[in-house]
N, C-alpha and C positions, 0 to 999 in steps of 0.2 A: 533539697531543691525539686520543687515538683514538675511533674513530665511536661503541662503544659506549658511552662516556662521556656523548656528548648525546641524552638520552634528552626528551622532550617533556613539557612546555613547557620552552621554552630560555630561560634568563635573559639578558634582550634590553636593550642602549640602543640609541636610536633616536639618530642625529643627522643635527638638520636637523628641521624645523617647519612644512615647506610643504605644497602641495597634495599631491605624492605621499604623503611621511611621513601626514598627515592621513586618507589614504585606507587605507593599506595597514596600519599599527601597529594601529590599533582591530580592523580585519577577522582580523590575525593572532592578535589575543587571543583574540577570541571564538568563532578556531576553535579555539582550546588548544592552538597550535602556540607561542606561547611568551608568556611575561610580561614587560611590558616595566618595567625597575626605574627607567630615567631617560631625558628627554628632553633632547638638548643643542641650544643655539641662543643665539647672541652677543647674541641678543636675547631678556632672559629672558619678557616677555609672551608672546613667540609659542610658546617652550618651555613657558610654564604653561598655556597654552591647548591644546594639543595634550596634555600631561598630564593635564590635567583630563577627557579623554574616554577615559582608559584607569585600569585599577582601582587600583592603588597604585604609579602612577610619580610619581619627582619630576624638577621640573622645573632646569636647569642652564645657568647661561651661561656657565662660564668652562671652560676645557679642562683645568685641573688639576684639576676637581670631577666629571669625567666617572669614573665607575666602573670599575677597570681590570681588575674579574675576572670580567666577565660570559664568557657561552659566546657570545652572537654578538652583533655590531654591527651594523645598517642603515644604512649612508650613503645618505639620503635627500635629496640636498641638489645646487645648480645646477651643471651638466654640468663648471662654468670652477671649482668650489670641491672637488672633488673632489680634486683634487690639494692643494690648501690643508691639508683635511683630514688628509692623510696624512702632513702635513708638522708639524702641531702636536700631534698625539697621540701619544702612547707606543706602543712597541711592545709586544706581548703574545702569545702563542699562542692567542688565540680565532677563531673565523670571523669574517673582516670580507666582506660584500656591499654594494656600490653598486647604484642602482637606476637609472643611467644608461644610454641606449640608444649613445651617441656614446663612451664613455670608456672605452679599455683596463681588464680586467681587472687588470691587473699595476699599474696606478695607486695599490692599495690594498697593493701588495707591500712598502714599507717598515715598516707596520704589524703584518705578519703573514706567516708563511707561508702559511697558509689563508686566499685572497683568494679572490673569485668576483663574482657577478653575480646579481642576481635586478632581471628586466627586466619589469614588467607594459605592453604596447602599449596605452597610451591614455590619452586625456586628462582630467586630474584638475584640478576648481576645488575650492576649498572653499564648502562648503553645497550643493554638490551630489551624490545619492546614484550612486554607479555601482554595479552588478551586476558583482561582481569575478568570478563564477564563468563570466562572457562573456568574459570580457578574455584574449588568452594572454599567459603569462609566460616568458620568455626565459631561460635558467638557465648559468652558466656557473662553472666551479671547477678552482682551478690543482691540484688532488688529488682523488683517489674520495671521501674524507671532506666536501671541500667541496660537492662537487658534490650527495652526497646530502643536508646540510643544503639546498642552494640547490632542489633538486627537493621536500623535504617542504616545504617554507616554499610552496612554488609549490601544490601539490596541497591543499596548506589551504584555500586559496582558489580555487582554479581546478582546471578538468580538464585545462586546455587547456596543458602545461607542456610545453616543449620546448628542446632545448638548441639554442647559436649561441653562434659565436666573435666576436671582434671585429669580424672585416671583414664576417660576417654580420648580425651588431648594428649596425653602423653603416649599413650600405646601408639596414636595416628603418629606423632612424630619421630617415636622409633620405628616404624614399621617404613616410614621416609626416609628416614636416613638409609635403612637396606636398601630401599626401592631406587634411590636418588644417590646420596652421597656414597655409599659403598661402591656400589655399578660403578658411576663416573670414575670411581678409583681404580678400578680393575681396568676401565675403559684405557687409562691412563697408562696401567700397565703395559698395557697390550700394546699402546702405541710407543712406548719406548722400546720393547720387544723386536715390534716390527721396523722400526727406525734406525736403530741401534745397532741390530742383527742381521737383518735380512735387507736394511737399506729400502723397503716396501712403504707404502705412504699408506695411511691406518683408511684411507678409503675405500681400499678392497674389501674391509669389511664392513661397510654401509648398505650393502644388500642382506649381510648378515645379520646385524643389526636391526635393520627395521623388520626382517622376518620374528626375529624373536621378541619384539616389543609388540608387533602386531599379534602374535600368539597371545602374550602375557595379557593383553588387552580383550582378545576375543573369548577365551577361558579361563579357566583356572591356570596361572602358571605350574603349578605341579605338575598339568597334564600336560605339558611340552615338552617337559625337561629330555636332551639330547644330551650328546655326549661320550666318553671314555667314562667316567666315574659311573653312571647310571648303567652302563652295561657290566659296569666293573673289569674293564679291557685295562691291569694294573700294567700289563706289559708299555702299552701307551701313557701311563701316566708315568712312569717311570723313566721312560724316555724325557719327557717333555721336563719333567725337574730337572732331568741331567744335563739339559739347556740352560738352565735357569741359573740367576745368581743366587745365592743362598738364603736371604731373606727373600726373594720370591720365589724358590721351590719351596720354602718352607708352609708358605699361606699359598700355593697349587695345593699342595698334600694335605694340609688342613680342611681347605676347602672343598676337596676330592672325599674326603675321608666321612664330612659331614653329609655331603652328597647319598656316598652309600649307605651311612646309618640312615637318613632319613626315607630313601627307599628301601629297605631291610639288603642292599644287596650283599653278598656274602663275597 
């Protein structure tokens, strides 16, 4: 497939109907980069929901009904489902890009020689609008043409487009899990403790959360560490752990020990 044949808007099929697909597909269409012809999901209602947000897309729930002649296929599914998609759909000469941070680009090679990655580094939830212009997009391509397509898509929604190979992207994904997923789970535990044990709304911690994030974004997060663990205040830590359920107490102690090891606290 020659690069000059791929003029915008690209005739596109979206594989998947989850959070990433729901955020990215309409944005790319609004930007004029693609026209989405079909949305594929094994659950028809999910495919139809996303197709309804697009201009002229049809919903399909069978692999055999996925159009075979599109310019571009965006695989926006769970990380462990990318290989399954590559195994169940027929090979063609189109550009195939997946949106996963932790999956090698080559996972799509059974489908085409023109495979790559279009990875927006952000947390997405249905019903929550995200300003994609602030979201970095990391791209990779098996050849110059595919990389050019991924870059064009990225620039259509964000000025922050960067190249990242499999190893770099996987490290960024792991860092994002710590920065986002693990941190959010800790907030959920804090919410449970406050609401269940103290009858206090999590909003009392909002100023603390904002200041913690501000410091982390201002400099190196390690420079802003506070709390009993970095001070080596074992009396306070023991008291806190004694207030918690067993699994929460275990997590509290493990995180505290890691902080003390990190900062060399005896």
